[in-house]
C-alpha positions as CSV (number, residue, x, y, z in Angstrom):
1,M,72.7,138.2,139.2
2,A,75.7,136.6,137.4
3,F,78.4,137.8,139.7
4,T,80.2,135.3,142.0
5,P,83.0,136.5,144.3
6,L,86.3,134.6,144.3
7,H,88.0,132.8,147.2
8,D,87.1,134.2,150.6
9,R,85.2,137.2,149.4
10,V,81.5,138.0,149.8
11,L,79.0,140.3,148.1
12,V,76.9,142.3,150.6
13,R,73.8,144.5,150.2
14,R,73.6,147.2,152.8
15,I,70.4,147.2,155.0
16,E,69.3,150.8,155.4
17,G,68.6,152.1,158.9
18,D,65.5,153.8,160.2
19,D,64.6,157.4,159.3
20,V,63.1,158.0,162.8
21,T,64.7,157.5,166.2
22,K,62.9,155.5,169.0
23,G,61.9,158.9,170.5
24,G,60.2,160.0,167.2
25,L,62.8,162.4,165.9
26,I,63.3,162.3,162.1
27,I,66.9,161.9,161.1
28,P,67.9,164.0,158.0
29,D,69.9,162.4,155.2
30,A,72.9,164.6,155.9
31,A,73.1,163.3,159.5
32,K,72.8,159.6,158.6
33,E,75.8,157.3,158.8
34,K,76.3,154.5,156.3
35,P,74.8,151.3,157.9
36,A,77.3,148.7,159.0
37,E,74.6,146.0,158.6
38,G,73.9,144.0,155.5
39,E,72.7,140.9,153.8
40,I,75.0,138.5,152.0
41,V,74.1,138.2,148.3
42,S,76.7,135.6,147.3
43,C,79.9,134.0,148.6
44,G,83.1,132.6,147.1
45,A,84.2,129.0,147.6
46,G,86.5,129.9,150.5
47,A,90.2,130.4,151.2
48,R,92.9,127.8,150.7
49,K,95.6,126.7,153.1
50,D,99.2,126.5,152.0
51,S,98.7,122.8,151.4
52,G,95.9,123.6,149.0
53,E,93.1,122.4,151.2
54,L,89.9,124.5,151.0
55,I,88.8,126.4,154.1
56,P,84.9,126.6,153.8
57,M,83.1,129.9,154.4
58,D,81.4,130.4,157.8
59,V,78.6,132.6,156.1
60,K,76.2,131.9,153.3
61,A,73.9,133.8,151.0
62,G,71.0,135.3,152.9
63,D,72.8,135.7,156.2
64,K,72.5,139.1,157.9
65,V,75.9,140.4,159.0
66,L,77.6,143.3,160.8
67,F,80.8,144.6,159.3
68,G,83.3,147.4,160.0
69,K,82.5,151.0,159.1
70,W,85.1,151.3,156.4
71,S,85.1,147.6,155.2
72,G,84.8,146.5,151.6
73,T,84.9,148.1,148.2
74,E,81.7,149.7,146.8
75,V,80.6,148.4,143.4
76,K,77.6,148.9,141.2
77,I,76.3,145.6,139.7
78,D,73.1,145.6,137.7
79,G,72.3,149.2,138.8
80,E,72.5,148.2,142.5
81,D,75.1,149.5,145.0
82,L,76.8,146.6,146.7
83,L,80.0,145.9,148.7
84,I,82.7,143.3,148.1
85,M,84.7,142.4,151.2
86,K,86.7,139.6,152.6
87,E,85.1,137.2,155.0
88,S,87.5,138.4,157.7
89,D,86.0,141.9,157.5
90,I,82.7,140.6,158.8
91,L,82.3,141.0,162.6
92,G,79.4,138.6,163.1
93,T,76.0,137.4,162.0
94,L,72.6,138.5,163.3
């Protein structure tokens, strides 16, 4: 993939949830929510302070992360649905 996000943005691939509950019930597609869990595909270099000093990213490619339900912008790159979001939209790593 030839896409690299700029500054403090990350490119995230959603990780799909299970189709069956722990009790064995099958969840239909209409009842599923978009997962708020994903894997980072690529990261920008990081944000910059007012002085111009680079603030490095806390996450890296390959990290599994949780993010807000309405976070990011959906994009299609090389036929794959991905999200671009700021590092601050990420709630934590798994």
